[in-house]
N, C-alpha and C positions, 0 to 999 in steps of 0.2 A: 591149503593155505588159510589165512584168516580173512574173513569177509567183513566189510563195513557197508551198511545200508544208509543211503541218503534219500531224502524226500524233498520234492519241490512241487509247488502248486502255483497256479495263476488265478487271477480274479475272473469270475464269469463275465462273458461279454455277449452282447446281442448280435446275432448273425443277420446278415442282409442277403437278399437275392443277388446272384452274380451278374454284374454288368461289365465290370473291368476289374483289374487287380486292385484298384482303389476302393472297391466295395468289400474286400475280404477282411477277415480278422486274422492278424498275425501274432503268433506267440513265440517268444524267444526263450530257449533253455540252454544250459551249459552242462555237458556231460564230462565228468572228471576222467583223468587218465586211469588206466588199469581196470576199466569197467568191463565186467564179464556179461552183464545182462541189464537191459533198460526196459522198464515196463511203463507204458503210457496208459493211464486210466482216463478215458475220455467220457466225460459226463455231459449229457444233454438233457435239458428240461424246458418246459413251456411255462409261460406266464401270460396272464390276461387281466389287465386292470389291477395289478398288484397281488393277484391270487394265482393259484395253480390253474393252468389253462387246460383243464380236462376236456373242454369242448373244442379246443383248437384242432384243426386237421393235422394229420401226420405228415411230416416233411422229411426228406432224406438230407443228410448232412455229409458233405464231402470234405475229407481232411487229407492234407498233403504233408509229407515229411521230407526233409532234406537236411543234410549235414553241410555245414560251412557257409551256407547262404540261403535266402528264401527260395522257395520253389518257383520255377517259371511255368505257370499253369496255363492251359488253353482248353477249358471245358466246352467252349462253344465251337471248337475246331475251326478257328479263323486262321488266316494266312499271316505268317510272320514276315517282317520286312526282309528284303534281300540281304544276304551275307550275315545272317543272324544265326548263331549257334544256340541250340536249345538244350540245356543240361537236363538230365533225367531226375526223377524223384519218386518216392513211394506215394501211393494214393490209396485211400480207404474210405468207403462209403458206409455211413451208419444209418440204419433204418429203425423206426420206432417199434419196440416190442412191448412196452408198457404204456398204460394210459397217459402218464405224465412224464416219466423219467426213464432214460435209457443210458446204459453204461456200456462202453466198448473198451476192449483191452487190446493193445498192440505191443507185441514183444519184439525186441531187437537184441539178438545175441551178439556179444562182442561188438558193440557199436563203436564207431569212430569217435575219439574224444574231441572236445571242443564245442563249438556253437551248433545247435540244432534249432530248426525253425519249423513251426506248424502253421499251416494256413487252412482256414475253414470258411465255408460259405454255404448258402442255400441254393437250390436250383433257380434258374432264371424265371422271373414271374412274367405276368402278362402286361406289365407296365401300366397298371391302373393308377390314376391320380386320385388319391383320397384326400378329403378335407381333414386336417388335423383336429382331433377332438370330437369328430362326429360319432365315432364308436370306439370301443376299446379294442385295440389291435392285438393280435396274437404275437407274442415275442418268443423267439427261440434262442435260448442261451446255451453257450458252450463253455465248458471249463476243463482244461487238460491238467492232469497231475502226473508227475514223473517220479518213479521209484527206481533207483539205480543200486546195483550191488557190485562193489569193486573189491579187488584183491589188494592187500597191503603186504609190504615186504617181499615183493617179487625179487628173486635172485637176479643179480645183474652180471652179465658176462662182459669180460674185458677182452678186447681184441688180442689174440695171441696167447691168452692165458687159459690154461686147462682147468676145468671144474669137474671134480669127481662127484658122482651121485650114485646112491644105492636106492633102488625102488623096492619098497616092501611089498609083500603079496597083497595087502589090502589097498595099496595105492594104484591108481590108474594112470597117472600122468605127472609130469614135472614141467613147470613153466618158467622160462627165463626171458630176459630182455637185454638188448644191446643197443646202444645209441650210435647212430650212423651220422658222422659229421659231413660237412660239405666236401665236395671234390672226391667223393667215393664212387667208384665205378662198379664195384662188385662186393657182395657179401657172400662169404662161403662159410657154411655151418657144417661141422663134421662130428660124428659120434665115433669115439675111439674105445678100444678095449672093452667091447660089449660082451658080457658074460651072463648067460642065462641058461634055463633048462633046455631050451630049443634054439640054440644058437643066439641070434640077436632079434628077438620078436618085438621090435619097436617100430613105431611110425615117427617120422620126423616131419614136422610142419613148421612153416615160417610165414609170417604175415607182418606187414607194416602197420604201424600206428595202433593196432588193437590185437588182442589175443586171437590166435588162429581159429578158423572155422573148419567145417567138414570139407568145404570146397577150396580151401587155401592150398598153396603149393605144398605137395606132400611127396614123401619118399619112403618106401618100404625098405628098412634096413636088412631084412632077410634076403632080399633079391639083389641088393647092391652092396658090393664090398670094394673099396671102402664106402661107408655111408656118408656121402657128401651131398649137400644141397646148396646150390648157388643161386643167387639173385643178382642178375645184371641190372644196371641202371637203377639202383635203389633210390628211394626218396631221401633227400638231404635234410639234415636237422630234425630227424624223427627217430622214435624208438622202433626197433624191430623185435618182434616177439617170436620166441622159439619154443615149440611145444614138443616134448618127447612123450609119446603115448604108447602104452603097452597094448599088445594084441589081446583081445578078450580070451579068457579061458586059459591063460598061461600061468602055471603055478610057480611058486618059489620067488626068490629075490633076484632081481636083475641089477647088476652093477655096470656102469659105463662112465665114460668121460665125454664132456662136451667142450668144444672150442670153436671160436669164431675168428675168421681172418677177413680183414677189410683191405681192399686194394685202393691205393691212392691213384686216381686217374691222372694226376699231374706227373706221377712217376710210375708208369705201368710196370716196370720191372721190379719194383719194390713193394713190399707189403707195409701195412701200418706197423709202427713199433709195438712190441708186445706190451710195454708198460709206458704210461705217460705220467709226467710229474704232477700235473694238476688238471682240473677240469677245463681250464681256459684253453689248453692246447687242443682239446677235442671239441670245444664249443658245446660242452655237455652241461645240462642243468645241474644245479647243486642238490636237488631233491633226489637222492639216490637211495636205493635199497641196500641190501647187504649181499656180498658175493664172497662167501667163505670167510667173513669177518674182515675183509679188506675194504677200507674206505677209499673213496676216490682220491682224496688229497694226500693219502699216505703213500709212502714208498712200499714196494712189495717186500715181504719179509725175506730174509736171506734163506736160500734153499740149500739143502745138503745134497751131496751127490746121489744119495739114494731116495731123495724126495720125489714123489710122483707128480707134484704140481709144478713141473718145470715147463717152460715154453716149448711147444712142439713146432718145429719149422714145417710149414705147409708149402709145398711147391706152388708157385704162382704161374699159371699158364697164361699165355698171351691170348687175349680175346679182342674181337674187333671193336667192341664198344668201350674198351677200358680207357682209351686215351681221351682226355678232355682238353679244352682250349680255354684260354683266359676269358673270363666273363666281364664284360664292360658294364659298369653300373649306369643308372640313369638318375637324373636330378629331378626331384619331386617339387613341383610348384603348385601350391594350393591357391586357387582363385576364389572358390566359394564352396558351399556344400555340394559334394559329388561333382565338383568341377576342378579336376586336377590334371595338369599337363606333366608329362614325363619327358624331360629333355636329355638328349644324348650328348655327352662331352664331345666336342669337335664335330657336332652334327648340325643339322639333321641328315645330311648326305652321308651315306655309309658305303664304304668300299668293301666289296665281297671278293676276296682273292680266289683263284681257281683251286688252290691246293688245300684250303682249310676253311672251316665255317667261321662266321662271325656271330658271337653269342652275346646277348644282352639280357639283363634282368630287370623286371618291373616288380617293385615291392608294393603290395596292397596292405594297408594297415588292418589289423584284426578288427572285425565287427564294423568299423567305421566305413570301409570302402565297399562292403558287400551289397549295399542297397542301391548302387547305381549301375552303369553300363560301361564295360571296358571296351574301348574302341581302338582298333589297330588299322593302320593304313600303310600300304606299300606302293611306291610309285617308281618305276624303272626309268632310268635315264637311258633312252635308246641310243643316244649318240656315243655312249661309252662302250657299246658292244663291238665296235669296229667291224660291223658286217657279219659277225658270227651269230649263229642260231642259239643264243644263250637263254636259259630259263633259270630264274632265281627262285628257289623254294625256301619257304619259311615254315618252321615248326614251332608252334606255341604250346608249351607243356607246363604243367603245374608242378612245382616243387623239385623238378630235376630237368636239366636240358637233355634233349635227345640228339646225340651226336653219333651217327653211325660210322663205322670204319670204312665200309665200302661206299664209294662215291656214286653209286647208281641207285641208292635208296631214295624213293620219293614218298615214303609213308611216314606218318608221325605217330604210329601206334605200335605197341608191342603187346605181349601177353598180359603184362601187368601195368601198362602205361598207355594212356589215351591222350591224344593231343589234337590240335587243329592245324590244318594245312593251308598255306597260302602260296600262290605262285604268280609270277609276273614274267612276261616275255615281250618281244617286240610287237606282237599282235595285241595282246591284252596287257598294257603297261600299268594298269591300276588294279589293285586288289584290296578289299576291305573285309574286316571281320569285326563283328559285334557280339559281345558275350553279356547278356543281361544277368544281373546279380552274380558276379563272379565270386568264386571262393577266394578268400584272403590268403596272404602268404606271398611267396615268390613265384612269379611267372617268368619262364625263360623262353626267349625267342632265338632260334638258331637259323641263320641265313646261309645257304650254300648255293653255288652257281654250278650248273651242269649244262653241257651242250647236247643237243638232240642230234642223233645219228640214225642210220638205218637199223641199228641193233639196239635202239633205246637210248638212254641217257648215259653219257660218258663224261669223265672229267675234261674240263676245258684246258686249253694250253695258252698261257700268256694272255688271258683275257680277264681283266678285273672289272666286274660289273659295279655300277654305281646306282644305289637305291636311296630314295627319299623315304625315311621312316618317321611315322608320326604315331604316337601312343598317348591316349588321354582317357580320362574318366569323366563321364557326363551323367546327369540325372536320368535322362530319357533318351530314346533313340530319335535323333533329329528333332528334339524338342517337341515330339508328338505331331509334327506337321501343322498344317493350317486348320485341320479338322479335329484337333485334340488339344488338351491342356495338360501340361506336366505338373503333377501335384506332389508336394513334399509331405509325406505321411510320417506318423510317429506311433510306435507302440511301446509304452513305458519309456525306456531310455534309448530305444533303437529307432534310427531314422532310415527311411527308404523312400524311393520315388516311383511313381507309376503314372501311366497315361490314362486320362479320362476322355473318351472320344465323344463326338457329337455329330449331328446331321446324318445319322445312320452308318457312319464309318465305324469299323471295329478293328481288332487286332492289337498286338502288343505295342505297336508304334502308330496306331490309327491309320494303317495303310490298306486295310481290307475294305474294298468298295463294293462288296457283293450286295449289301443292303443300303448303299449310300443314296442320299437324296440328290437328285439332279439340280442343276442351277435353276432351271425353269420352275421346279417344284419349290425350291427355297424362295424364289422371287414371288411365286404365287402365294405361299403361306404368309410371307411378310406383308404383302399387299392386303390379304384378307384380314389379318389381325389389325393392321393400321387403318385401312379405309373403312372398316366396320364401325369405327368410332365416329364417322361422319353422321351416323344415325342420331347423335346428340344435337345436331343442328335444329331439327324440328322442336325438341323440348326447349332449346334456348330461345327460339322465336316465340313459342307459346308463352314462356316465362316473361319475356320482355313485353309482349303485347298485354299481358295481364298485370304488368307493373310489379312482377317478382324479380326485381333487379338483383338482389343478393343470391337468389336461387340460380338465376341465369349465369352469374359469375362463377358459382361453384360448378355448374355443368360445363362451362367453357374450360375451367381449370382441369376438370376430369378428362374431357375430350383431348386436351392438349397433351397432358402427361401420359395418358394411356396410349396415345398414338406413338409417342417417341420412346416410351418404355418398351413396347413390343418391338419397335424397330431396333432397339439395342439388345433385346433379350433373345434374338434369334440364334439357333445353334450353328448355322452355316456361315457362309462368307457374305451373305446379303445382310449386313449389319450397319447401322448408322446410330451413333451415340452423340448427343449434343451435350450431355453432362455425364457425371459419374454414374455408373450403374446403380449404386446404392441410393443415390439421391432420386433417380427416376423411379425406382421401385417404391420408395417411401411415398413420393408424391402421388403415384398411381393408386396405391392402396388407400391413402388418405382421401384422395378425391372420390374414389368409389364409395367409401363409407360416408363421407360428408354428403354425397348426392342422395343417398338413402335417408340420411338424418334430416336434411333441410326439406326434402319432399314431404316426409311424414309430418313434420312440424307445420309446414305450410297447409297441409290438409286439415290440421286440427283447428285452424282459424282462431288462434288464441287472442288476437287483438280486440275484437269486439267483446269477448267475455271479460277480459281484463278491464275494459272501460266500464262495462255495466256493473262490475263488482266494485267500481270506484277505486281500483288500485291506482290508476293514473291520476285520479282526482286528488287523493290525499297524499300522494308521494311527493309532489313538488310543493314545498311550503315556501314561506318567505325567505328570500336569500338564495334559493337554489337556482335561480335563473342565471347567476354568474357561473355556476359549475356546469349546468346543462343549458346553454343558450338556445339549443334547437329542440328542447323538450326532454323530459325525463326518459331514461331507457325503459323499454317495454319488455314484457316476458319473452316474446319470440327472439328478440335480440340477445337477451341473456342466455337463452337456451342455445342459440346458434354459437355464441362464443364459448359457452361451457362445453358443448359437444365437440368443437374443434380441439379444445385443450385436452379433454379426456381421450378422444380418439388418437391424438398424437402420442399421448402417454402409452395407450394400449398397443399401438403399432411399434413403439420403441421396445416394448417388452417382448412381444411375439407377433410377427407380421402374418404368420400363417395359422394362427389360432382360430378355432371356430367361434369363440365368444367375441372376437373382435367384430364379427359381422352380426351375430345374433344379439349380443348385448345391447348395442345402441338401437338396433332395429326394434327389439322387443320393448325397450324403454320408450322410444318414440311412439310406437303403436299404443303403448299404455297411456301416454299423454293424450294421443288422439282419441282413444276410446273414452277417457274421462271427459274430454271436451265435448265430444258428440253426445255422450250420455247426459251431461249437464244441459245442453241445448234441448235435447229430447224431453227431459223432465220439465224444464221451464216452459217450453212451448206446448207440451202435451201433444207433440207430433214428431214423427220419426225424422231424424236429420241424417243426411240431406233430405229435404222435403219432397223433391220431385223424383218420380220413378225413372224418368229419362236419365237423370244423373247416375242412378244405380245400373240401369240396363246398358247404357252406351259408353260409360266411362269407368265407373268403379269396378264393376265385375270383370270386364275385359282386361283392365289394367292389372287387377289382382291375379287373374289367371295367367297372364303373360309373365308377370314377375315370378309366380310359383313355378311355371315351366322352366324359366331361366335358372332358378335355384336348383331344381331337380337335375337339370342337365349338368350344372356346375358340380354338384355333389356326387352324382352317381353314374354319370355316363362318360365323363372325360377320361381319356387314356392318353398315353404318349403318342400313339399312332393317329388318333383323331383330334388331337389338341387344337390343330390349326382351324379345323372346321367348327368344332363344338364351341370353342372359346369365342370365335367370331360370331356365332349365333347367340352366344351369351351377351355379347356387346349389343347386338341388334335388339334382343328381347328386353334387356334392362333399359336401354334408351327409349324403346317404344312404350314400355310400361310407365315411364315417367311422363311421357306426353299424355297418356290417358288419365293418370292419377293426379296430376297437378290441378288444383282447383281453379275455377275461373275468377276473373276480377270481380271484386265486390262492387255492385251497382245499386246504390240506394234509390228508393222510389222518389223521394224528395230531398232537396238539400236546403238547409236553413242557412241563410247568409248572416252576416254580422248585424247586430242590432244597430239602428241609427245612432249616430253619435249625439250624446246629450251635451248641449252647450252649457257651459258653466262647470262642467265636471271634467277633470283631467284624465279620465279613463274611458276605454272602449271595451264593451263586453263582447266575447266571441262564443258562439254556440257550436258544439261538436256536431259531426255528421251522424246520420242515423246508422243503425246496424244494417247489414246487408239484407236485401229482400224487403226492406221497409216494414219490418215487423214491430218497430217501436214507435209509439205515438209521438209526433213532433211536439205536441203540446206539453208533454212531460219531459222533454229533452233537458238534461241538466247542463248547466254551465260548468265547463271543466278547465277553463283557463281565463286569465285576465291579461289582456294585451295592453301594453303601454301605448297611449295615443301619440 
């Protein structure tokens, strides 16, 4: 046949260590029909600081593949919630083989058409809390690429129509496809009039949705005459592929005929008509290939009596599973994203008669509904059993209902069909089923009632069971409980939901409590983080005693919002929020940075320097008293206001950035260093002048602050966060108490000059600088007070 190659790629994304499904990277692909091979090229590479990360350690990357919906993964081997069905998926682990870049290849022969999803993540890390911007982190990027090779113009078989084929010596096989409409109970493929060098040296293979593989349903035509291959309970509304393959080493040309017979389960004694007038009667797509030059919408050509392409009647034998029952539809009611209720007409109470099953269909929209959880609930009305030991079995199957002919079957699986079993009786009257990330399409639920006897289950007599049926689609399982948060995630144009657990809880629905925090531990951690802020009370008292009222107000602000921010930031159930979380976080960060800023500015002692430089003397000229009645603004006040505005802007840009803390701290330290250096040069003596100030205040305070910063930047992890961050509060508050300068106490104070009679003004003289180092005799007059 003729092959066409298609190529698809996705943008590289940064991978994260696995914590929950919310931390994985999901990639969405679409594989077209008639694809014979799909090759995924998996590219992984490292980056560090915008360059190649050759120095980054090697990490293993796990990639999951699944058709129809995202993979339900469990790399941490946690427990799933009860009544949860876990679908399978492929898994592949990539290891680094090159210093920077590694490429892996994953081939899938004859993949199922439709949506495919790839999920990738790094192994779970140690949970270290790193300060953003402290060092260049290693980034591990992953980029999948897809190359598909598909066949075009595959010959189409029509039910009841015979196709002749001649296989040349250089050909190995012939591929056909036939569309199976709804309400089809059996597909029968037959090879007729096979003529070759060694009888009929052919293999007959049949597979749904994609070309057959080596492990598909196979029949050796040399050992079976007639060569007929049947598929009971085929998938509805799908293509079935028929592969006729020649045995290896067989010479010569082989000629044969292929025909397909479909059995209508609504009329088991009749086969599908050999020819249909249009594609609408078969619910077939309009994109057909060619079958001997016959188009789907065309009428079959007139056949002569000697023509070999005449319909061959195939006897239809009675099979147990050929009979089907009416399928009751459900009404779809969309409430929100992944919040859909499926209502049953004349429900939700369903009557299950003893002689036949009740079949319902739930239609999930393509792509849109695969990112949630399909929930099914059965509740038996015990009063409707009339004292009989009745059990109602429910089989949930994808794309075809499982209706068995014998009434004693209690399984929902066949050789080619897998399903989910639910059962309710008088003892256990409630049954639930949850399917995370269900495949889209039609899901069929078949309800049957059987009575338990000594010899097993037998059909009931004159007992109609009544069942309450509830089916709905939800984003997460039980909304992730009280220890989790259901997050709506997006990858390109695909939406999906996942749980993010807290307080040590794990699992798909945050129900695994193997590592969960106890209530006592949650209460202790909350009290540690909140009560450790009480350490700010001594700095507040010192600031008030030293007349640093503005600094004391900032410390009170920090203590208040840090306490209630940590009370609201707890991962467990011991949580108390007085405001919105975002407001509390902003105020906590702003208070912490402002505490550092005002403390360092206060240590600089700028007021005396400004006065001696005559900044205050020349700033207020005539007429400025009306604008500043309490005196002109000084340099510390300007710096306090400027720092508050700049820090607010920086926190609004990035609250977790490293330079939000280092920037104002280094700037304030620079101002302090300039002020202290100016005093040292002017006085020709080290400032502060006393060794006791250095030995008992400045050096201990600096060491305590440095220890707090080191703990915050390099020691904090998720496990020790409650202890280390509480120690951080204690150390930072303690360092403020040591570093805050004492109140300035001049040696002498000059009072106002005596009032001169006859003059309408009173002269006021300023105070001396701290420690009395300025001669009062040369004190300058800095203000004129109105008498």
